[in-house]
Structure formats: C-alpha cells, structure tokens
N, CA, C, O and the ligand as a Tripos MOL2 file, in Angstrom:
@<TRIPOS>MOLECULE
protein
  285   283    72     0     0
PROTEIN
NO_CHARGES

@<TRIPOS>ATOM
      1 N          -6.8690    7.6790    1.8410 N.3       1 MET1
      2 CA         -6.5220    6.7570    0.9460 C.3       1 MET1
      3 C          -5.2450    6.2400    1.6150 C.2       1 MET1
      4 O          -4.3880    6.9950    2.0750 O.2       1 MET1
      5 N          -5.1610    4.6810    1.6450 N.am      2 PRO2
      6 CA         -3.9820    4.1300    2.1750 C.3       2 PRO2
      7 C          -2.6750    4.5180    1.3650 C.2       2 PRO2
      8 O          -2.7190    4.7800    0.1630 O.2       2 PRO2
      9 N          -1.6720    4.5320    2.0080 N.am      3 HIS3
     10 CA         -0.2900    4.7170    1.2970 C.3       3 HIS3
     11 C          -0.0420    3.3890    0.6160 C.2       3 HIS3
     12 O          -0.5370    2.3400    1.0290 O.2       3 HIS3
     13 N           0.7720    3.4780   -0.4830 N.am      4 PRO4
     14 CA          0.9650    2.2880   -1.1640 C.3       4 PRO4
     15 C           2.3020    1.5070   -0.7060 C.2       4 PRO4
     16 O           2.8780    0.7030   -1.4380 O.2       4 PRO4
     17 N           2.6390    1.7790    0.3380 N.am      5 PHE5
     18 CA          3.8720    1.0870    0.7360 C.3       5 PHE5
     19 C           3.7780    0.4340    2.2280 C.2       5 PHE5
     20 O           2.8390    0.7410    2.9620 O.2       5 PHE5
     21 N           4.6230   -0.3290    2.5770 N.am      6 HIS6
     22 CA          4.5790   -0.8350    3.9230 C.3       6 HIS6
     23 C           6.0380   -0.8510    4.3700 C.2       6 HIS6
     24 O           7.0050   -1.0400    3.6310 O.2       6 HIS6
     25 N           6.0650   -0.5910    5.8830 N.am      7 TRP7
     26 CA          7.3340   -0.6270    6.3260 C.3       7 TRP7
     27 C           7.7930   -2.3100    6.8300 C.2       7 TRP7
     28 O           7.0190   -3.1140    7.3510 O.2       7 TRP7
     29 N           9.0600   -2.5170    6.5520 N.am      8 VAL8
     30 CA          9.4330   -3.9230    6.7810 C.3       8 VAL8
     31 C          10.8760   -3.9190    7.2360 C.2       8 VAL8
     32 O          11.8180   -3.5390    6.5400 O.2       8 VAL8
     33 N          10.9700   -4.4540    8.6710 N.am      9 PRO9
     34 CA         12.2200   -4.5980    9.1160 C.3       9 PRO9
     35 C          13.0760   -5.7840    8.3970 C.2       9 PRO9
     36 O          12.5830   -6.8870    8.1590 O.2       9 PRO9
     37 N          14.4600   -5.4140    8.0690 N.am     10 ALA10
     38 CA         15.0920   -6.2670    7.1820 C.3      10 ALA10
     39 C          16.5290   -5.9710    7.2300 C.2      10 ALA10
     40 O          16.9240   -4.8520    6.9000 O.2      10 ALA10
     41 N          17.2950   -6.8310    7.5930 N.am     11 GLU11
     42 CA         18.8430   -6.6130    7.6790 C.3      11 GLU11
     43 C          19.3360   -5.5230    8.2420 C.2      11 GLU11
     44 O          20.1820   -4.8620    7.6390 O.2      11 GLU11
     45 N          18.9060   -5.1740    9.4350 N.am     12 GLY12
     46 CA         19.4520   -4.2440   10.4400 C.3      12 GLY12
     47 C          18.7250   -2.7380   10.2350 C.2      12 GLY12
     48 O          19.0650   -1.7930   10.9470 O.2      12 GLY12
     49 N          17.7230   -2.6070    9.2250 N.am     13 ALA13
     50 CA         17.1010   -1.3990    9.2140 C.3      13 ALA13
     51 C          15.7030   -1.4380    8.9420 C.2      13 ALA13
     52 O          15.3390   -2.4580    8.3590 O.2      13 ALA13
     53 N          14.8680   -0.6410    9.1960 N.am     14 ARG14
     54 CA         13.4110   -0.5030    8.6760 C.3      14 ARG14
     55 C          13.2590   -0.0370    7.1910 C.2      14 ARG14
     56 O          13.3440    1.1360    6.8290 O.2      14 ARG14
     57 N          13.0830   -0.8360    6.5870 N.am     15 HIS15
     58 CA         12.8870   -0.2610    5.0950 C.3      15 HIS15
     59 C          11.4660   -0.1280    4.8400 C.2      15 HIS15
     60 O          10.6620   -0.5210    5.6850 O.2      15 HIS15
     61 N          11.0150    0.4900    3.5480 N.am     16 ALA16
     62 CA          9.6950    0.6200    3.0820 C.3      16 ALA16
     63 C           9.6840   -0.1770    1.9030 C.2      16 ALA16
     64 O          10.7140   -0.2820    1.2380 O.2      16 ALA16
     65 N           8.5180   -0.8110    1.5370 N.am     17 THR17
     66 CA          8.5190   -1.3890    0.1620 C.3      17 THR17
     67 C           7.0200   -1.5240   -0.3150 C.2      17 THR17
     68 O           6.0890   -1.6410    0.4820 O.2      17 THR17
     69 N           6.8710   -1.4960   -1.6880 N.am     18 CYS18
     70 CA          5.5480   -1.4500   -2.3290 C.3      18 CYS18
     71 C           5.0250   -2.9740   -2.5510 C.2      18 CYS18
     72 O           3.9060   -3.2090   -3.0090 O.2      18 CYS18
     73 N           5.8150   -3.8320   -2.2340 N.am     19 ASP19
     74 CA          5.5070   -5.2540   -2.4410 C.3      19 ASP19
     75 C           4.2950   -5.6120   -1.8410 C.2      19 ASP19
     76 O           4.0390   -5.0260   -0.7890 O.2      19 ASP19
     77 N           3.4270   -6.4910   -2.2840 N.am     20 VAL20
     78 CA          2.2210   -6.9860   -1.8000 C.3      20 VAL20
     79 C           2.4620   -7.8320   -0.8240 C.2      20 VAL20
     80 O           3.1820   -8.7940   -1.0900 O.2      20 VAL20
     81 N           1.8620   -7.6690    0.6940 N.am     21 ARG21
     82 CA          2.0130   -8.6710    1.6640 C.3      21 ARG21
     83 C           1.2220   -9.8310    1.4480 C.2      21 ARG21
     84 O           0.0420   -9.6870    1.1280 O.2      21 ARG21
     85 N           1.8360  -11.2280    1.6120 N.am     22 PRO22
     86 CA          1.1390  -12.3590    1.2640 C.3      22 PRO22
     87 C          -0.0110  -12.4430    2.1780 C.2      22 PRO22
     88 O          -1.0240  -12.9290    1.6760 O.2      22 PRO22
     89 N          -0.0770  -12.0800    3.3930 N.am     23 CYS23
     90 CA         -1.1330  -12.2760    4.3020 C.3      23 CYS23
     91 C          -1.0540  -11.3170    5.6290 C.2      23 CYS23
     92 O           0.0190  -11.0320    6.1620 O.2      23 CYS23
     93 N          -2.0450  -10.9590    5.9890 N.am     24 GLY24
     94 CA         -1.9670  -10.2470    7.5220 C.3      24 GLY24
     95 C          -1.3600   -8.8420    7.1130 C.2      24 GLY24
     96 O          -1.5510   -8.2320    6.0610 O.2      24 GLY24
     97 N          -0.5620   -8.4670    8.2300 N.am     25 CYS25
     98 CA         -0.2580   -6.8630    8.1160 C.3      25 CYS25
     99 C           1.2600   -6.9060    8.2070 C.2      25 CYS25
    100 O           1.8600   -5.8350    8.2990 O.2      25 CYS25
    101 N           1.9440   -8.0730    8.1890 N.am     26 ARG26
    102 CA          3.3130   -8.0990    8.0580 C.3      26 ARG26
    103 C           3.9840   -9.1120    7.0630 C.2      26 ARG26
    104 O           3.2750  -10.0070    6.6030 O.2      26 ARG26
    105 N           5.0980   -9.0440    6.7590 N.am     27 PHE27
    106 CA          5.8630   -9.8590    5.8090 C.3      27 PHE27
    107 C           6.3590  -10.9660    6.7280 C.2      27 PHE27
    108 O           7.0280  -10.6320    7.7050 O.2      27 PHE27
    109 N           6.1010  -12.2280    6.5140 N.am     28 PRO28
    110 CA          6.6590  -13.2970    7.3490 C.3      28 PRO28
    111 C           8.1560  -13.3640    7.2700 C.2      28 PRO28
    112 O           8.7010  -13.0520    6.2110 O.2      28 PRO28
    113 N           8.8490  -13.7370    8.2810 N.am     29 VAL29
    114 CA         10.2030  -13.7630    8.3230 C.3      29 VAL29
    115 C          10.6940  -14.5520    7.0840 C.2      29 VAL29
    116 O          10.1770  -15.6140    6.7390 O.2      29 VAL29
    117 N          11.5670  -14.0520    6.5400 N.am     30 GLY30
    118 CA         12.1930  -14.7710    5.3750 C.3      30 GLY30
    119 C          11.8450  -14.3380    3.8470 C.2      30 GLY30
    120 O          12.5260  -14.6460    2.8690 O.2      30 GLY30
    121 N          10.6640  -13.5720    3.8310 N.am     31 THR31
    122 CA         10.2250  -13.0970    2.6540 C.3      31 THR31
    123 C          11.1720  -12.1200    1.9860 C.2      31 THR31
    124 O          11.5590  -11.1080    2.5700 O.2      31 THR31
    125 N          11.5240  -12.4230    0.8110 N.am     32 ARG32
    126 CA         12.1850  -11.4430   -0.0480 C.3      32 ARG32
    127 C          11.2980  -10.3090   -0.5960 C.2      32 ARG32
    128 O          10.3160  -10.5190   -1.3070 O.2      32 ARG32
    129 N          11.7500   -9.0040   -0.1840 N.am     33 VAL33
    130 CA         11.0970   -7.8690   -0.7370 C.3      33 VAL33
    131 C          11.9960   -6.9500   -1.3200 C.2      33 VAL33
    132 O          13.1530   -6.8960   -0.9030 O.2      33 VAL33
    133 N          11.5870   -6.1880   -2.2750 N.am     34 THR34
    134 CA         12.2380   -5.0610   -2.7170 C.3      34 THR34
    135 C          11.7590   -3.8540   -2.1920 C.2      34 THR34
    136 O          10.5720   -3.5310   -2.1770 O.2      34 THR34
    137 N          12.9030   -3.0420   -1.6650 N.am     35 THR35
    138 CA         12.6720   -1.9490   -0.8420 C.3      35 THR35
    139 C          12.6110   -0.6080   -1.9290 C.2      35 THR35
    140 O          12.9520   -0.6090   -3.1120 O.2      35 THR35
    141 N          12.0840    0.4780   -1.1530 N.am     36 LEU36
    142 CA         11.9980    1.6910   -1.8340 C.3      36 LEU36
    143 C          13.3550    2.3050   -2.1430 C.2      36 LEU36
    144 O          13.5040    3.1250   -3.0490 O.2      36 LEU36
    145 N          14.3070    1.8920   -1.3830 N.am     37 CYS37
    146 CA         15.6400    2.2320   -1.6920 C.3      37 CYS37
    147 C          16.3860    1.3250   -2.6690 C.2      37 CYS37
    148 O          17.5740    1.5160   -2.9280 O.2      37 CYS37
    149 N          15.7120    0.3940   -3.1740 N.am     38 GLY38
    150 CA         16.1910   -0.1660   -4.2440 C.3      38 GLY38
    151 C          17.0590   -1.5130   -3.9660 C.2      38 GLY38
    152 O          17.6990   -2.0690   -4.8580 O.2      38 GLY38
    153 N          17.0070   -1.9430   -2.7030 N.am     39 ALA39
    154 CA         17.7460   -3.2020   -2.3520 C.3      39 ALA39
    155 C          16.7190   -4.2620   -2.3320 C.2      39 ALA39
    156 O          15.5110   -4.0290   -2.3630 O.2      39 ALA39
    157 N          17.2800   -5.5040   -2.2770 N.am     40 GLN40
    158 CA         16.5840   -6.6760   -2.2400 C.3      40 GLN40
    159 C          16.9010   -7.3470   -0.8420 C.2      40 GLN40
    160 O          17.9820   -7.9090   -0.6680 O.2      40 GLN40
    161 N          16.0340   -7.2850    0.0540 N.am     41 VAL41
    162 CA         16.2420   -7.7560    1.4530 C.3      41 VAL41
    163 C          15.4530   -8.8550    1.9210 C.2      41 VAL41
    164 O          14.4100   -9.0850    1.3080 O.2      41 VAL41
    165 N          15.7860   -9.6300    2.9680 N.am     42 VAL42
    166 CA         14.9250  -10.5580    3.4400 C.3      42 VAL42
    167 C          14.1920  -10.0940    4.7300 C.2      42 VAL42
    168 O          14.8470   -9.6670    5.6810 O.2      42 VAL42
    169 N          12.8790  -10.1730    4.7690 N.am     43 ALA43
    170 CA         12.1480   -9.5950    5.9500 C.3      43 ALA43
    171 C          12.2900  -10.3430    7.2340 C.2      43 ALA43
    172 O          12.1780  -11.5640    7.3390 O.2      43 ALA43
    173 N          12.5810   -9.3990    8.3250 N.am     44 ASP44
    174 CA         12.6940  -10.0770    9.6750 C.3      44 ASP44
    175 C          11.4880   -9.4980   10.3720 C.2      44 ASP44
    176 O          10.9290   -8.4720    9.9840 O.2      44 ASP44
    177 N          11.0490  -10.3330   11.6100 N.am     45 ASP45
    178 CA          9.8860   -9.8390   12.3650 C.3      45 ASP45
    179 C          10.1630  -10.1350   13.7320 C.2      45 ASP45
    180 O           9.2160  -10.5050   14.4260 O.2      45 ASP45
    181 N          11.3070  -10.0340   14.2420 N.am     46 GLY46
    182 CA         11.4220  -10.0810   15.6440 C.3      46 GLY46
    183 C          11.1640   -9.0300   16.4650 C.2      46 GLY46
    184 O          10.8870   -7.9840   15.8790 O.2      46 GLY46
    185 N          11.1740   -9.0010   17.7900 N.am     47 ASP47
    186 CA         10.8430   -7.8730   18.5920 C.3      47 ASP47
    187 C          11.9390   -6.9630   18.4020 C.2      47 ASP47
    188 O          11.6670   -5.7650   18.3270 O.2      47 ASP47
    189 N          13.1930   -7.3560   18.3070 N.am     48 LEU48
    190 CA         14.3680   -6.2500   17.9350 C.3      48 LEU48
    191 C          14.2740   -5.6490   16.7870 C.2      48 LEU48
    192 O          14.6320   -4.4810   16.6290 O.2      48 LEU48
    193 N          13.7550   -6.4250   15.8110 N.am     49 ALA49
    194 CA         13.7640   -5.8680   14.3550 C.3      49 ALA49
    195 C          12.9550   -4.5230   14.3060 C.2      49 ALA49
    196 O          13.3060   -3.5320   13.6670 O.2      49 ALA49
    197 N          11.9520   -4.6180   14.9850 N.am     50 TRP50
    198 CA         10.9120   -3.4040   14.8130 C.3      50 TRP50
    199 C          11.8180   -2.1630   15.6310 C.2      50 TRP50
    200 O          11.3010   -1.0480   15.5630 O.2      50 TRP50
    201 N          12.8320   -2.2410   16.2270 N.am     51 LEU51
    202 CA         13.4660   -0.9340   16.8480 C.3      51 LEU51
    203 C          14.6770   -0.6600   16.0380 C.2      51 LEU51
    204 O          15.5300    0.0620   16.5540 O.2      51 LEU51
    205 N          14.8740   -1.1090   14.8940 N.am     52 TRP52
    206 CA         16.0130   -1.0010   14.0060 C.3      52 TRP52
    207 C          15.7020    0.4070   13.4990 C.2      52 TRP52
    208 O          14.5310    0.7140   13.2780 O.2      52 TRP52
    209 N          16.6050    1.1960   13.3240 N.am     53 GLY53
    210 CA         16.6480    2.5760   12.6930 C.3      53 GLY53
    211 C          16.0230    2.5270   11.1890 C.2      53 GLY53
    212 O          16.2370    1.5840   10.4280 O.2      53 GLY53
    213 N          15.2980    3.5550   10.8860 N.am     54 THR54
    214 CA         14.7940    3.6630    9.5480 C.3      54 THR54
    215 C          15.8170    4.0050    8.4120 C.2      54 THR54
    216 O          16.6740    4.8870    8.4710 O.2      54 THR54
    217 N          15.6130    3.2850    7.5280 N.am     55 CYS55
    218 CA         16.5110    3.6520    6.2820 C.3      55 CYS55
    219 C          16.2620    4.8260    5.8730 C.2      55 CYS55
    220 O          15.0940    5.1420    5.6470 O.2      55 CYS55
    221 N          17.3450    5.7630    5.6830 N.am     56 PRO56
    222 CA         16.9850    7.1450    5.2610 C.3      56 PRO56
    223 C          16.8500    7.3070    3.8110 C.2      56 PRO56
    224 O          16.5170    8.4160    3.3920 O.2      56 PRO56
    225 N          17.0570    6.3800    3.0190 N.am     57 ALA57
    226 CA         16.7310    6.6110    1.5980 C.3      57 ALA57
    227 C          15.2950    6.0560    1.4730 C.2      57 ALA57
    228 O          14.5750    6.6350    0.6600 O.2      57 ALA57
    229 N          14.8110    5.0890    2.1130 N.am     58 CYS58
    230 CA         13.5070    4.5390    2.1930 C.3      58 CYS58
    231 C          12.5400    5.6130    2.7070 C.2      58 CYS58
    232 O          11.4570    5.8550    2.1750 O.2      58 CYS58
    233 N          13.0520    6.2640    3.8390 N.am     59 ASN59
    234 CA         12.0200    7.3470    4.4030 C.3      59 ASN59
    235 C          11.8530    8.3820    3.4680 C.2      59 ASN59
    236 O          10.7700    8.9680    3.4760 O.2      59 ASN59
    237 N          12.9220    8.8000    2.4720 N.am     60 ALA60
    238 CA         12.8130    9.9230    1.6900 C.3      60 ALA60
    239 C          11.6940    9.7170    0.6250 C.2      60 ALA60
    240 O          10.9730   10.6010    0.1610 O.2      60 ALA60
    241 N          11.6800    8.4200    0.3280 N.am     61 VAL61
    242 CA         10.9010    7.9860   -0.8710 C.3      61 VAL61
    243 C           9.4520    7.9270   -0.3510 C.2      61 VAL61
    244 O           8.4580    8.3250   -0.9570 O.2      61 VAL61
    245 N           9.5030    7.2850    1.0410 N.am     62 ALA62
    246 CA          8.0730    7.1390    1.5030 C.3      62 ALA62
    247 C           7.4340    8.4470    1.8560 C.2      62 ALA62
    248 O           6.2140    8.5980    1.7920 O.2      62 ALA62
    249 N           8.1820    9.3020    2.1940 N.am     63 ARG63
    250 CA          7.5770   10.6860    2.3210 C.3      63 ARG63
    251 C           7.0090   11.2820    1.0150 C.2      63 ARG63
    252 O           5.9670   11.9350    1.0630 O.2      63 ARG63
    253 N           7.6320   11.0880   -0.1000 N.am     64 ARG64
    254 CA          7.2470   11.5780   -1.1780 C.3      64 ARG64
    255 C           5.8310   10.9180   -1.5510 C.2      64 ARG64
    256 O           4.8080   11.5510   -1.8090 O.2      64 ARG64
    257 N           5.9660    9.5800   -1.5290 N.am     65 LEU65
    258 CA          4.7520    8.8800   -1.7700 C.3      65 LEU65
    259 C           3.5260    9.1630   -0.8800 C.2      65 LEU65
    260 O           2.3980    8.9970   -1.3440 O.2      65 LEU65
    261 N           3.7020    9.5590    0.3000 N.am     66 ALA66
    262 CA          2.8390    9.9060    1.0880 C.3      66 ALA66
    263 C           2.1780   11.2230    1.0330 C.2      66 ALA66
    264 O           1.1810   11.5220    1.6900 O.2      66 ALA66
    265 N           2.8640   12.0700    0.1220 N.am     67 GLY67
    266 CA          2.5090   13.4560    0.0140 C.3      67 GLY67
    267 C           2.9290   14.3360    1.1040 C.2      67 GLY67
    268 O           2.3220   15.4050    1.0380 O.2      67 GLY67
    269 N           3.6870   14.2780    2.0090 N.am     68 VAL68
    270 CA          3.9660   15.0500    2.9830 C.3      68 VAL68
    271 C           5.4030   15.7890    2.7910 C.2      68 VAL68
    272 O           5.8310   16.6030    3.6090 O.2      68 VAL68
    273 N           6.0210   15.4460    1.7320 N.am     69 ASP69
    274 CA          7.3080   15.9010    1.3390 C.3      69 ASP69
    275 C           7.3530   16.5350   -0.1700 C.2      69 ASP69
    276 O           7.7630   15.8110   -1.0770 O.2      69 ASP69
    277 N           7.0060   17.6540   -0.4070 N.am     70 ARG70
    278 CA          6.7700   18.0920   -1.7830 C.3      70 ARG70
    279 C           7.9090   18.6240   -2.3740 C.2      70 ARG70
    280 O           7.7450   19.2590   -3.4160 O.2      70 ARG70
    281 N           9.1730   18.4780   -1.8660 N.am     71 ALA71
    282 CA         10.3230   18.9170   -2.2160 C.3      71 ALA71
    283 C          10.8220   18.1770   -3.4030 C.2      71 ALA71
    284 O          11.9180   18.4570   -3.8900 O.2      71 ALA71
    285 ZN         15.7100    1.2580    2.6010 Zn       72 ZN72
@<TRIPOS>BOND
     1     1     2 1
     2     2     3 1
     3     3     4 2
     4     3     5 am
     5     5     6 1
     6     6     7 1
     7     7     8 2
     8     7     9 am
     9     9    10 1
    10    10    11 1
    11    11    12 2
    12    11    13 am
    13    13    14 1
    14    14    15 1
    15    15    16 2
    16    15    17 am
    17    17    18 1
    18    18    19 1
    19    19    20 2
    20    19    21 am
    21    21    22 1
    22    22    23 1
    23    23    24 2
    24    23    25 am
    25    25    26 1
    26    26    27 1
    27    27    28 2
    28    27    29 am
    29    29    30 1
    30    30    31 1
    31    31    32 2
    32    31    33 am
    33    33    34 1
    34    34    35 1
    35    35    36 2
    36    35    37 am
    37    37    38 1
    38    38    39 1
    39    39    40 2
    40    39    41 am
    41    41    42 1
    42    42    43 1
    43    43    44 2
    44    43    45 am
    45    45    46 1
    46    46    47 1
    47    47    48 2
    48    47    49 am
    49    49    50 1
    50    50    51 1
    51    51    52 2
    52    51    53 am
    53    53    54 1
    54    54    55 1
    55    55    56 2
    56    55    57 am
    57    57    58 1
    58    58    59 1
    59    59    60 2
    60    59    61 am
    61    61    62 1
    62    62    63 1
    63    63    64 2
    64    63    65 am
    65    65    66 1
    66    66    67 1
    67    67    68 2
    68    67    69 am
    69    69    70 1
    70    70    71 1
    71    71    72 2
    72    71    73 am
    73    73    74 1
    74    74    75 1
    75    75    76 2
    76    75    77 am
    77    77    78 1
    78    78    79 1
    79    79    80 2
    80    79    81 am
    81    81    82 1
    82    82    83 1
    83    83    84 2
    84    83    85 am
    85    85    86 1
    86    86    87 1
    87    87    88 2
    88    87    89 am
    89    89    90 1
    90    90    91 1
    91    91    92 2
    92    91    93 am
    93    93    94 1
    94    94    95 1
    95    95    96 2
    96    95    97 am
    97    97    98 1
    98    98    99 1
    99    99   100 2
   100    99   101 am
   101   101   102 1
   102   102   103 1
   103   103   104 2
   104   103   105 am
   105   105   106 1
   106   106   107 1
   107   107   108 2
   108   107   109 am
   109   109   110 1
   110   110   111 1
   111   111   112 2
   112   111   113 am
   113   113   114 1
   114   114   115 1
   115   115   116 2
   116   115   117 am
   117   117   118 1
   118   118   119 1
   119   119   120 2
   120   119   121 am
   121   121   122 1
   122   122   123 1
   123   123   124 2
   124   123   125 am
   125   125   126 1
   126   126   127 1
   127   127   128 2
   128   127   129 am
   129   129   130 1
   130   130   131 1
   131   131   132 2
   132   131   133 am
   133   133   134 1
   134   134   135 1
   135   135   136 2
   136   135   137 am
   137   137   138 1
   138   138   139 1
   139   139   140 2
   140   139   141 am
   141   141   142 1
   142   142   143 1
   143   143   144 2
   144   143   145 am
   145   145   146 1
   146   146   147 1
   147   147   148 2
   148   147   149 am
   149   149   150 1
   150   150   151 1
   151   151   152 2
   152   151   153 am
   153   153   154 1
   154   154   155 1
   155   155   156 2
   156   155   157 am
   157   157   158 1
   158   158   159 1
   159   159   160 2
   160   159   161 am
   161   161   162 1
   162   162   163 1
   163   163   164 2
   164   163   165 am
   165   165   166 1
   166   166   167 1
   167   167   168 2
   168   167   169 am
   169   169   170 1
   170   170   171 1
   171   171   172 2
   172   171   173 am
   173   173   174 1
   174   174   175 1
   175   175   176 2
   176   175   177 am
   177   177   178 1
   178   178   179 1
   179   179   180 2
   180   179   181 am
   181   181   182 1
   182   182   183 1
   183   183   184 2
   184   183   185 am
   185   185   186 1
   186   186   187 1
   187   187   188 2
   188   187   189 am
   189   189   190 1
   190   190   191 1
   191   191   192 2
   192   191   193 am
   193   193   194 1
   194   194   195 1
   195   195   196 2
   196   195   197 am
   197   197   198 1
   198   198   199 1
   199   199   200 2
   200   199   201 am
   201   201   202 1
   202   202   203 1
   203   203   204 2
   204   203   205 am
   205   205   206 1
   206   206   207 1
   207   207   208 2
   208   207   209 am
   209   209   210 1
   210   210   211 1
   211   211   212 2
   212   211   213 am
   213   213   214 1
   214   214   215 1
   215   215   216 2
   216   215   217 am
   217   217   218 1
   218   218   219 1
   219   219   220 2
   220   219   221 am
   221   221   222 1
   222   222   223 1
   223   223   224 2
   224   223   225 am
   225   225   226 1
   226   226   227 1
   227   227   228 2
   228   227   229 am
   229   229   230 1
   230   230   231 1
   231   231   232 2
   232   231   233 am
   233   233   234 1
   234   234   235 1
   235   235   236 2
   236   235   237 am
   237   237   238 1
   238   238   239 1
   239   239   240 2
   240   239   241 am
   241   241   242 1
   242   242   243 1
   243   243   244 2
   244   243   245 am
   245   245   246 1
   246   246   247 1
   247   247   248 2
   248   247   249 am
   249   249   250 1
   250   250   251 1
   251   251   252 2
   252   251   253 am
   253   253   254 1
   254   254   255 1
   255   255   256 2
   256   255   257 am
   257   257   258 1
   258   258   259 1
   259   259   260 2
   260   259   261 am
   261   261   262 1
   262   262   263 1
   263   263   264 2
   264   263   265 am
   265   265   266 1
   266   266   267 1
   267   267   268 2
   268   267   269 am
   269   269   270 1
   270   270   271 1
   271   271   272 2
   272   271   273 am
   273   273   274 1
   274   274   275 1
   275   275   276 2
   276   275   277 am
   277   277   278 1
   278   278   279 1
   279   279   280 2
   280   279   281 am
   281   281   282 1
   282   282   283 1
   283   283   284 2
@<TRIPOS>SUBSTRUCTURE
     1 MET1         2 RESIDUE 1 A MET
     2 PRO2         6 RESIDUE 1 A PRO
     3 HIS3        10 RESIDUE 1 A HIS
     4 PRO4        14 RESIDUE 1 A PRO
     5 PHE5        18 RESIDUE 1 A PHE
     6 HIS6        22 RESIDUE 1 A HIS
     7 TRP7        26 RESIDUE 1 A TRP
     8 VAL8        30 RESIDUE 1 A VAL
     9 PRO9        34 RESIDUE 1 A PRO
    10 ALA10       38 RESIDUE 1 A ALA
    11 GLU11       42 RESIDUE 1 A GLU
    12 GLY12       46 RESIDUE 1 A GLY
    13 ALA13       50 RESIDUE 1 A ALA
    14 ARG14       54 RESIDUE 1 A ARG
    15 HIS15       58 RESIDUE 1 A HIS
    16 ALA16       62 RESIDUE 1 A ALA
    17 THR17       66 RESIDUE 1 A THR
    18 CYS18       70 RESIDUE 1 A CYS
    19 ASP19       74 RESIDUE 1 A ASP
    20 VAL20       78 RESIDUE 1 A VAL
    21 ARG21       82 RESIDUE 1 A ARG
    22 PRO22       86 RESIDUE 1 A PRO
    23 CYS23       90 RESIDUE 1 A CYS
    24 GLY24       94 RESIDUE 1 A GLY
    25 CYS25       98 RESIDUE 1 A CYS
    26 ARG26      102 RESIDUE 1 A ARG
    27 PHE27      106 RESIDUE 1 A PHE
    28 PRO28      110 RESIDUE 1 A PRO
    29 VAL29      114 RESIDUE 1 A VAL
    30 GLY30      118 RESIDUE 1 A GLY
    31 THR31      122 RESIDUE 1 A THR
    32 ARG32      126 RESIDUE 1 A ARG
    33 VAL33      130 RESIDUE 1 A VAL
    34 THR34      134 RESIDUE 1 A THR
    35 THR35      138 RESIDUE 1 A THR
    36 LEU36      142 RESIDUE 1 A LEU
    37 CYS37      146 RESIDUE 1 A CYS
    38 GLY38      150 RESIDUE 1 A GLY
    39 ALA39      154 RESIDUE 1 A ALA
    40 GLN40      158 RESIDUE 1 A GLN
    41 VAL41      162 RESIDUE 1 A VAL
    42 VAL42      166 RESIDUE 1 A VAL
    43 ALA43      170 RESIDUE 1 A ALA
    44 ASP44      174 RESIDUE 1 A ASP
    45 ASP45      178 RESIDUE 1 A ASP
    46 GLY46      182 RESIDUE 1 A GLY
    47 ASP47      186 RESIDUE 1 A ASP
    48 LEU48      190 RESIDUE 1 A LEU
    49 ALA49      194 RESIDUE 1 A ALA
    50 TRP50      198 RESIDUE 1 A TRP
    51 LEU51      202 RESIDUE 1 A LEU
    52 TRP52      206 RESIDUE 1 A TRP
    53 GLY53      210 RESIDUE 1 A GLY
    54 THR54      214 RESIDUE 1 A THR
    55 CYS55      218 RESIDUE 1 A CYS
    56 PRO56      222 RESIDUE 1 A PRO
    57 ALA57      226 RESIDUE 1 A ALA
    58 CYS58      230 RESIDUE 1 A CYS
    59 ASN59      234 RESIDUE 1 A ASN
    60 ALA60      238 RESIDUE 1 A ALA
    61 VAL61      242 RESIDUE 1 A VAL
    62 ALA62      246 RESIDUE 1 A ALA
    63 ARG63      250 RESIDUE 1 A ARG
    64 ARG64      254 RESIDUE 1 A ARG
    65 LEU65      258 RESIDUE 1 A LEU
    66 ALA66      262 RESIDUE 1 A ALA
    67 GLY67      266 RESIDUE 1 A GLY
    68 VAL68      270 RESIDUE 1 A VAL
    69 ASP69      274 RESIDUE 1 A ASP
    70 ARG70      278 RESIDUE 1 A ARG
    71 ALA71      282 RESIDUE 1 A ALA
    72 ZN72       285 GROUP 0 **** ****
C-alpha cells in the first residue's frame, strides 16, 4: 500500500505532506502545501532543494503514518 504522504522540499527543509499533487510526482515550484508538521509552505524544486535536511517534526509523523515507528 502506498504511503499517504509525499516529501516536498520547501523553505529550507524537506517536509512531508498529505496534500494531493496536481500532476506528476512532484509539486510544481510555488505550490502552497500544508506539511505534516502543521506549517503552510511554498514548494521548491531546485537541485539544491532536494538536499535540504529533513524536517524532524515531519519525519516523526511520517514514520508513524508509514507504520515503522509504533511508539
Ligand atoms: Zn515539516
């Protein structure tokens, strides 16, 4: 079963979101998304953006959704 969230680089960190992507496998630059950590951010899609660090709060929620962290 696919996970219900996607990773999206935005505003200096790699966040996760449950928002539906409008097309393809990425959010177009400038797409406003609501992240799992509760922030409203604007998606980025540059080469550097994908190297940003993972948002710790999103990571924690994503791990729970993926069922790999049952704590
Ligand atoms: Zn986040």
